PANU-226139 format. One record per residue (C-alpha): x, y, z. Coordinates in Angstrom, 2 decimals, decimal comma. Layout:
# residues N
x;y;z
X;Y;Z
...
This chain:
# residues 249
x;y;z
76,94;89,67;81,65
80,65;89,96;82,39
80,28;93,73;82,77
77,40;93,25;85,20
79,46;90,85;87,32
82,38;93,26;87,44
80,05;96,11;88,42
78,42;94,05;91,17
81,84;92,98;92,50
83,07;96,58;92,58
79,86;97,69;94,33
80,26;94,94;96,93
83,86;95,96;97,64
82,89;99,64;98,00
79,97;98,78;100,29
82,11;96,47;102,43
84,83;99,12;102,74
82,29;101,78;103,72
80,97;99,55;106,49
84,47;99,01;107,89
85,49;102,68;107,98
84,38;104,14;111,31
83,26;107,74;111,54
85,63;110,17;113,29
83,79;113,28;114,48
85,07;116,43;116,19
82,82;117,24;119,14
84,78;119,99;120,92
87,73;122,31;120,28
89,28;124,64;122,84
92,14;126,91;121,81
94,34;126,00;118,85
93,90;122,58;117,18
94,67;121,40;113,64
94,42;118,37;111,39
96,66;117,41;108,49
95,23;117,10;105,00
97,85;116,26;102,41
100,86;118,39;103,30
98,87;121,15;104,99
97,75;121,66;108,58
94,24;123,13;108,70
92,17;124,44;111,64
90,07;121,81;113,40
86,36;122,65;113,71
83,47;121,33;115,78
81,16;118,87;113,94
83,86;118,19;111,37
84,20;114,64;109,98
87,74;113,31;109,69
89,06;110,53;107,49
90,80;107,43;108,80
94,54;107,90;109,31
94,11;111,60;110,08
96,76;113,39;112,13
95,56;115,86;114,78
97,67;118,38;116,69
96,88;120,69;119,62
98,75;123,77;120,80
99,67;124,96;124,27
96,68;125,46;126,61
94,45;123,79;124,01
92,57;120,52;123,59
90,13;118,77;121,28
87,56;115,99;121,78
86,81;113,48;119,04
84,26;110,64;118,87
84,98;107,38;117,08
82,57;104,86;115,55
79,01;104,02;116,53
80,10;102,81;119,98
80,77;106,45;120,97
84,38;105,94;121,96
85,75;109,38;122,83
89,30;110,72;122,98
90,37;114,00;124,56
93,54;115,25;122,91
95,41;117,15;125,59
97,56;120,29;125,09
100,68;120,11;122,90
99,81;116,66;121,55
100,14;114,97;118,15
98,18;111,79;117,34
97,18;109,71;114,33
93,84;107,90;114,33
92,85;104,63;112,66
89,38;103,24;113,32
87,29;100,56;111,58
84,11;98,80;112,55
81,45;96,33;111,47
78,33;95,01;113,14
80,41;92,59;115,23
83,85;94,24;115,48
85,39;97,59;116,40
89,10;98,20;115,94
90,72;101,53;116,88
94,40;102,38;116,99
95,70;105,74;118,26
99,32;106,54;117,46
100,61;108,97;120,10
103,67;110,86;118,88
103,89;113,20;121,88
101,67;114,65;124,60
98,66;112,92;126,13
95,14;111,61;125,56
92,23;110,57;127,77
90,23;107,73;126,23
86,74;106,60;127,26
85,94;103,21;125,75
82,49;101,79;126,57
81,89;98,23;125,41
78,94;96,28;124,04
78,67;92,59;124,81
77,89;91,69;121,20
80,77;93,70;119,68
84,40;92,58;119,85
86,26;95,77;120,78
89,96;96,47;120,24
91,22;99,89;121,33
94,97;100,59;121,49
97,12;103,62;122,15
100,68;103,15;120,90
103,91;105,09;121,34
107,41;104,28;120,03
108,15;102,30;123,21
104,90;100,68;124,42
101,19;100,05;123,81
98,05;100,32;125,94
95,20;97,90;125,20
91,96;99,15;126,70
89,45;96,65;128,06
86,31;98,79;128,44
87,53;101,62;130,58
88,73;105,19;130,93
92,46;105,88;130,88
95,00;108,64;130,48
98,08;107,97;128,36
101,02;110,37;128,09
104,29;110,13;126,21
107,46;112,17;125,83
110,84;111,05;124,46
112,60;112,01;127,69
110,17;110,72;130,33
108,67;107,80;128,43
105,10;106,46;128,41
102,71;106,50;131,38
99,28;104,83;131,52
97,00;106,00;134,35
93,76;104,17;135,02
90,71;106,36;135,65
88,29;103,41;135,71
88,19;99,81;134,52
91,23;97,85;133,35
93,87;97,97;130,62
97,06;96,19;129,61
100,37;97,99;129,21
102,92;96,19;127,05
106,43;97,30;126,05
108,30;96,42;122,87
109,92;93,41;124,57
106,51;91,82;125,14
106,46;92,49;128,90
102,85;93,13;129,94
101,19;94,59;133,03
97,47;94,35;133,84
96,33;97,70;135,25
93,35;98,63;137,41
92,59;100,92;140,35
95,56;103,16;141,18
98,11;101,08;139,28
100,19;102,82;136,62
102,33;101,63;133,75
105,57;103,55;133,22
107,98;102,63;130,46
111,04;104,78;129,86
112,95;104,70;126,63
116,28;103,73;128,19
114,98;100,84;130,35
114,12;97,41;128,93
111,63;96,77;131,75
108,50;98,70;132,79
108,50;100,37;136,20
106,80;99,18;139,38
103,02;99,69;138,90
102,77;100,80;142,56
105,55;103,39;142,32
103,14;106,34;142,17
101,52;105,15;145,41
104,91;104,79;147,13
105,88;108,28;145,99
102,72;109,68;147,58
103,30;108,19;151,04
104,47;110,83;153,54
104,21;108,84;156,81
107,30;106,71;157,59
106,49;103,07;158,27
108,69;100,81;160,39
108,67;97,05;160,41
109,54;94,11;158,19
110,34;94,78;154,59
112,49;97,90;155,06
115,81;98,07;153,28
119,05;98,60;155,18
119,17;102,24;154,10
115,57;102,81;155,21
116,20;101,21;158,61
119,35;103,29;159,11
117,48;106,44;158,15
114,71;105,79;160,66
117,22;105,15;163,47
119,51;108,08;162,68
119,70;111,37;164,60
121,46;113,15;161,78
119,98;116,45;160,72
121,20;116,20;157,15
123,56;119,16;157,47
126,87;118,90;155,58
128,87;118,10;158,74
126,10;116,01;160,37
125,85;118,49;163,22
123,50;117,15;165,92
123,87;120,14;168,26
120,40;121,45;167,44
118,79;118,17;168,48
120,97;117,91;171,59
120,07;121,44;172,67
116,36;120,73;172,33
116,63;117,55;174,38
118,38;119,41;177,23
115,79;122,21;177,45
113,79;122,35;180,73
110,47;122,77;178,97
107,79;120,71;177,38
105,61;121,38;174,36
102,35;119,60;173,69
101,02;119,31;170,14
97,42;118,26;169,55
96,90;116,69;166,15
93,55;116,36;164,45
94,07;113,12;162,49
90,86;113,67;160,57
92,29;116,72;158,83
95,94;115,66;159,06
96,98;119,06;160,42
97,73;120,62;163,86
94,57;121,82;165,59
96,29;123,57;168,50
99,58;124,08;170,37
99,85;124,56;174,13
């Protein structure tokens, strides 16, 4: 009887563990991609099943797509990237953790209302917690970690516990030498090419808008002065729909 009880207990533990280990499947490989088994790196192949905790690496101009668990969470491993994957699930819970050593991944994380889903991408300096979405996460020791939202929402949190909720065009940027994450609107500011005047400008911005300086080493304004004194007039017609000149008279 004691032997039967021990056997049943062992069977229950094995069954419970099997339920918790999510399946990791390779669905696409382009170029050079490998996975680590023991101390060896072996070629990654389509339709291959990977064990939890597996490390995957891609070469230059290469990528690989993997699918995790029964919820069909997918991760594209971008070129020159190294990740480690942990994923477990049950009927009511799904828990995935991607360790990003370098490079970038694009994660698509659909959600089911009856399944509690945790999906995180971590680097040495910050973590992204996905909330049913599609995101791109990149990391390099020099530049830091960047989270770009492709759809939905996510949370970016650095090692000091500072958190940013991301959606739309917002980005999370955490550099290794800064205790605080960057402005989530910085990428939008960097993309603006039309100067805007009005309230909210800094002193340097106001001075720049009001200056006639050409930016030459000796601040020579003669070129501007000569153009102002010319007895001619040029008309430029701008097509604002295409944001480019449509004709010059």
